[in-house]
C-alpha positions in Angstrom: 31.3 42.4 69.4 34.9 40.9 69.4 36.9 39.9 72.3 39.4 42.2 71.5 39.2 45.8 74.1 41.1 48.8 74.4 40.8 49.8 78.1 44.0 49.5 79.1 46.2 51.4 75.8 43.0 53.9 75.2 44.1 56.0 78.1 41.8 59.2 76.3 38.0 56.7 76.2 38.6 57.5 80.8 37.9 60.6 80.1 34.7 61.6 82.2 33.3 63.8 79.5 33.6 61.5 77.3 32.3 59.0 79.2 29.3 61.0 80.5 28.7 61.9 76.8 28.7 58.2 75.5 26.3 57.2 78.3 23.5 60.4 77.3 23.6 59.2 74.0 23.1 55.4 74.8 19.9 56.5 77.2 16.8 55.1 76.2 17.8 52.6 73.8 20.2 54.2 72.1 23.8 53.0 71.1 27.2 55.7 71.1 30.4 53.9 70.2 34.4 55.3 69.4 34.1 55.0 65.9 37.2 55.0 62.6 41.0 56.9 63.3 40.4 56.8 67.1 40.0 52.9 67.0 42.7 52.3 64.4 45.3 54.6 65.5 45.0 53.2 69.6 44.9 48.7 67.8 48.4 50.3 66.2 50.0 52.2 69.4 49.9 55.5 67.4 48.1 58.5 68.7 43.8 58.6 69.1 44.2 62.5 67.5 40.2 63.4 67.2 37.6 60.8 68.6 35.0 60.3 66.6 31.6 59.0 67.7 28.5 57.1 65.6 25.4 57.0 67.0 21.6 55.5 66.2 20.2 59.3 67.8 19.2 62.1 65.2 20.4 64.6 64.9 18.4 67.0 66.6 18.3 64.1 69.6 22.2 64.3 69.9 22.0 68.6 70.5 19.1 68.0 72.9 20.6 64.9 75.2 24.8 67.1 75.1 22.5 70.4 75.9 20.7 68.5 78.8 24.3 67.5 79.8 25.9 71.0 79.7 27.8 70.3 76.9 27.9 72.7 74.2 26.9 71.2 70.4 27.9 72.9 67.0 25.3 71.8 64.0 28.9 71.2 61.7 27.6 69.1 59.9 23.7 68.4 60.4 22.1 68.6 56.6 24.9 65.1 57.0 24.2 64.6 60.8 27.3 65.3 62.5 27.1 67.3 64.9 30.6 68.3 67.1 29.6 68.6 70.4 32.4 70.4 73.2 33.4 68.2 76.1 34.8 69.7 79.0 37.4 71.8 76.2 37.7 68.7 73.6 35.1 69.1 70.7 34.0 64.9 69.2 32.3 65.0 66.3 28.8 62.9 66.9 27.2 61.6 63.6 24.2 60.0 63.4 24.3 56.0 61.5 23.4 56.7 58.1 24.1 55.1 54.4 24.3 57.0 51.5 21.6 56.8 48.9 23.3 59.3 46.2 26.6 60.4 45.1 28.2 62.3 42.7 31.5 61.3 42.9 31.8 64.7 45.4 29.0 64.8 48.0 26.6 62.0 48.7 22.6 63.0 49.6 22.8 60.1 52.7 19.7 59.0 54.6 19.6 58.6 58.8 19.5 55.1 60.5 20.0 52.5 62.9 21.8 49.8 60.7 25.4 49.2 62.7 26.1 47.3 59.1 25.2 49.8 56.7 26.8 52.2 58.6 30.4 50.6 58.4 29.7 49.2 54.7 29.8 53.3 53.9 32.7 53.6 55.0 36.2 53.8 52.6 38.8 51.5 54.4 38.6 48.2 56.5 40.3 50.0 58.8 38.8 53.2 59.4 35.2 51.1 60.4 35.5 49.6 63.7 33.8 51.5 66.6 34.1 50.1 70.4 31.9 51.1 73.3 32.3 53.4 76.1 34.0 50.5 77.8 36.5 49.5 74.8 35.1 46.3 73.6 36.0 46.7 69.9 33.1 45.9 67.5 34.3 44.6 63.7 31.9 44.3 61.1 33.4 43.6 58.7 37.2 42.4 59.1 39.0 45.3 60.0 41.4 43.9 62.5 43.3 41.5 60.3 43.5 44.3 58.2 45.3 46.5 61.1 47.3 43.6 62.2 48.7 43.0 58.7 48.7 47.1 58.1 46.6 46.3 54.7 44.7 49.9 53.3 41.5 48.0 51.8 38.5 49.6 50.5 35.6 48.3 52.2 33.6 45.8 49.1 34.1 46.6 45.7 37.1 49.3 45.3 35.6 50.9 42.6 32.1 51.4 43.7 34.0 52.7 46.9 35.8 55.2 44.4 33.1 56.4 42.4 31.0 58.1 45.9 34.3 60.0 46.6 36.7 60.9 44.0 39.3 62.0 47.0 39.5 57.9 47.9 42.4 57.8 45.6 44.4 59.9 47.4 42.8 58.8 50.5 44.1 55.4 49.7 48.0 56.3 48.9 48.1 58.8 52.2 46.8 55.7 54.4 49.2 53.1 52.8 52.4 56.5 54.0 50.6 56.3 56.7 50.0 52.9 57.4 50.6 50.1 54.8 53.0 47.0 55.0 54.4 46.2 52.4 53.2 46.3 48.6 49.4 48.2 47.8 46.7 46.1 48.5 46.4 45.1 44.2 43.1 45.4 44.2 42.0 48.8 45.1 45.7 49.7 43.5 43.7 48.7 40.4 40.9 50.3 40.6 43.1 53.9 41.6 44.2 53.3 38.5 41.6 53.1 36.2 39.4 55.8 38.4 42.0 58.7 38.1 40.1 60.8 35.7 38.1 61.1 38.3 40.3 63.3 40.6 39.8 66.2 38.1 36.1 66.3 39.7 37.3 67.5 42.7 38.0 70.6 43.9 41.5 72.1 44.1 41.9 72.3 47.3 41.0 69.4 48.2 43.8 67.7 46.2 46.0 69.8 47.9 45.2 68.7 51.4 45.3 65.1 51.2 48.5 65.9 49.0 49.6 67.5 51.9 49.4 65.5 54.2 50.6 62.5 51.9 53.9 64.3 52.1 53.7 65.0 55.6 53.8 61.2 56.8 57.1 60.1 57.8 57.7 58.5 55.0 55.9 59.0 52.0 58.3 57.3 49.6 56.6 54.3 49.0 53.2 55.6 48.7 54.7 58.7 45.5 56.1 56.1 44.0 52.7 53.3 43.5 51.2 56.8 42.6 53.7 57.6 39.8 52.8 53.0 38.9 48.9 53.7 39.0 49.3 57.8 37.5 48.0 59.5 39.7 51.2 61.6 41.3 51.3 62.5 36.9 47.2 63.4 37.7 47.8 65.4 39.6 50.9 66.6 39.9 52.1 67.1 36.3 55.7 68.8 36.5 57.0 65.7 38.5 56.8 63.6 35.9 59.7 64.3 33.8 62.0 65.1 36.9 61.1 61.9 38.6 60.8 61.1 42.9 63.9 59.5 43.0 65.3 61.9 45.5 62.7 61.5 48.4 64.4 59.0 49.5 67.7 60.7 50.2 65.5 63.9 52.1 63.6 61.5 53.8 66.8 59.7 55.6 68.8 63.1 55.8 65.2 64.3 57.7 65.9 61.0 60.0 69.4 61.7 60.4 70.1 64.7 60.7 66.9 65.3 62.9 65.1 68.0 60.5 61.3 67.6 61.1 59.0 66.6 58.5 58.2 68.8 55.4 55.7 68.3 53.0 56.8 71.7 50.9 60.6 70.5 50.6 59.6 67.0 49.9 57.1 68.8 46.7 60.1 70.7 46.2 62.0 67.8 45.9 60.1 66.3 43.2 59.2 68.8 41.4 61.9 71.2 39.1 63.3 74.5 40.3 61.0 76.2 37.5 59.6 79.5 39.2 57.3 79.9 36.4 55.3 76.4 36.2 55.7 76.7 40.6 53.6 79.6 40.4 51.4 77.9 37.9 51.4 75.0 40.0 50.1 76.8 43.2 48.0 78.6 41.8 45.8 75.6 39.8 46.8 73.4 43.7 45.0 76.9 45.2 48.4 76.9 47.7 48.8 79.4 50.5 50.3 82.8 49.2 53.5 81.7 51.6 53.3 78.2 50.3 53.5 79.4 47.0 56.5 82.0 47.6 58.2 79.7 49.4 58.8 77.4 46.7 58.8 80.5 43.8 62.0 82.0 46.1 63.1 78.3 46.1 63.2 77.6 42.4 64.7 81.2 42.3 67.6 80.9 44.0 71.1 79.8 41.9 72.1 76.5 43.4 75.9 76.7 44.8 78.3 74.3 44.8 79.7 73.0 47.6 83.1 74.3 47.2 81.7 77.8 48.1 83.4 80.6 51.1 80.2 80.8 53.7 81.0 84.6 52.3 79.7 83.9 49.0 77.2 82.4 50.5 76.0 85.6 52.6 76.6 87.2 49.6 73.7 85.8 47.9 72.0 85.3 51.1 71.8 88.5 51.8 70.9 89.8 47.6 68.1 86.6 47.5 66.8 86.0 50.7 67.9 83.2 53.1 64.5 81.4 52.9 65.3 80.0 49.2 68.6 79.6 50.2 68.7 77.4 53.4 65.7 74.8 50.9 68.4 74.4 47.9 71.0 73.7 51.2 69.3 70.7 52.7 68.2 69.3 49.0 72.3 69.3 48.0 72.9 67.5 51.3 70.5 65.6 52.2 71.3 63.9 47.9 75.1 64.0 48.1 74.3 62.6 51.2 72.4 59.9 49.5 75.0 59.2 46.7 78.3 59.1 48.6 77.1 55.2 49.9 78.6 54.3 46.5 80.3 57.9 46.1 83.6 59.0 47.9 83.0 62.2 46.1 79.8 63.0 47.1 80.8 62.4 50.7 83.2 65.2 49.6 79.9 67.1 48.6 78.2 66.4 51.6 80.8 67.9 53.9 80.7 71.3 51.5 76.8 70.9 51.7 77.2 70.3 55.3 79.4 73.3 56.2 77.9 75.5 53.7 74.0 75.0 56.1 75.9 74.9 58.9 76.5 78.3 58.5 73.5 79.3 57.4 71.9 78.2 59.9 73.5 80.3 62.4 74.1 84.0 60.2 72.1 86.8 60.9 71.4 89.0 58.1 73.1 91.7 58.6 71.1 95.0 58.2 72.6 98.3 56.1 73.8 100.7 58.3 73.6 104.0 56.2 70.0 105.2 55.5 68.8 108.1 53.1 69.1 111.1 56.1 72.6 109.7 56.5 73.4 111.4 52.9 71.1 114.1 53.2 72.9 115.0 56.3 76.3 115.0 54.0 74.8 117.3 50.9 73.5 114.6 48.7 69.8 115.6 48.1 66.9 113.0 48.1 65.8 112.1 44.4 67.0 109.2 42.2 70.8 110.3 43.2 70.9 109.8 46.6 68.4 106.4 45.2 71.1 105.6 43.5 73.9 106.9 46.4 72.4 104.5 48.3 72.5 101.0 45.9 76.1 102.0 45.0 76.8 102.2 49.0 74.7 98.6 49.4 77.4 96.8 47.0 80.0 98.6 48.4 79.0 96.9 51.9 78.1 93.6 50.5 81.5 92.8 48.6 83.2 93.9 51.8 82.0 90.7 53.8 79.8 93.5 55.3 82.5 94.5 57.5 82.5 98.6 56.3 81.3 99.8 59.1 78.8 103.3 59.5 80.9 105.9 59.2 83.4 104.2 56.8 80.6 103.9 54.5 79.9 107.4 54.7 83.4 107.9 54.1 82.6 106.1 50.7 79.2 108.9 50.7 81.3 112.2 50.3 83.5 110.0 47.2 80.4 109.6 45.9 78.8 112.6 46.5 81.6 114.4 44.2 80.9 112.6 41.4 76.6 113.0 41.5 76.9 117.0 42.5 79.7 117.4 39.1 
């Protein structure tokens, strides 16, 4: 137990339901403490996020005590000692103290116990192995407080041993560095990640993409990506980035901050891979991206690049034909790149102004609706079938080329002209 308390920094700790749950789990010689991320984040002045509880109670006892207190208990990870307790609409993951007795680099067989030191030592990073009792007093068994203070992401004990227990910890090391780290990454951890990066091949694609996506969502992932590239980890999970480079990520992050764009993991991914639709489709299949994620990246890659001197009318025509989303991503990346180069290049400043103008236009642009349909052509005597389809396509091209200015009456007049050709 330390003299440090989070009570005055953690309003969530005073929640009556949480206090009652901690009390139930601490009766009769048992003990329960808040564990991990909620304490780390509170000490760093950040939102606590999920609140996890560690306890000496075994899973069946957790369920019994929670239900006795009127809470709902769901055995979400029973064999690993985890019960999710719903208390006043808040979900708390309650886990029995444990130690790993066997692991294959992906899954662990655990033994339940009552040893807080052993439970702390089986965790990944020192800053994640902090506990706090119901009063908020922090329990630090492996030096995590010092690493929180210095924002050092450090493996507990031997870095290679921790990684061999679960190779996903390589990606977690860089994700936590992106989110919480300062300065250079811990040298021992970085070397261990570089040496054991081939272990990433044993992980499921879903786990890899989940970690990479969360890393890309960090406020500024650029330093972490740089060290991932240096260690060979980025190439191992994202070979598409190897010859393309990650330099564009700096300008994109800066643009997001200064132009109030939301942090966008997919756009950040696009910034570090080539706009090659077939390769992106293969990437999406390999990493098991969702259909929506795949479609957005493929659309971006397939969308033609547009120059900064293009007119708004030209952009509207292209966006109507190719889709709006791809151009939005293209323009954001082009604007971010130009802004980054404009620091030392006056020509790039002009380029940035052009892309800013086009982006502003696209933000306010509404996709127009073609005002003529098949029923209109039937009404003037053009029969359904291939000839009608060709006539509709010709009319739509005329409408697009007019800058969408021709109205329905003008288009039907053009259709009358087309009819004479079609039916002659």
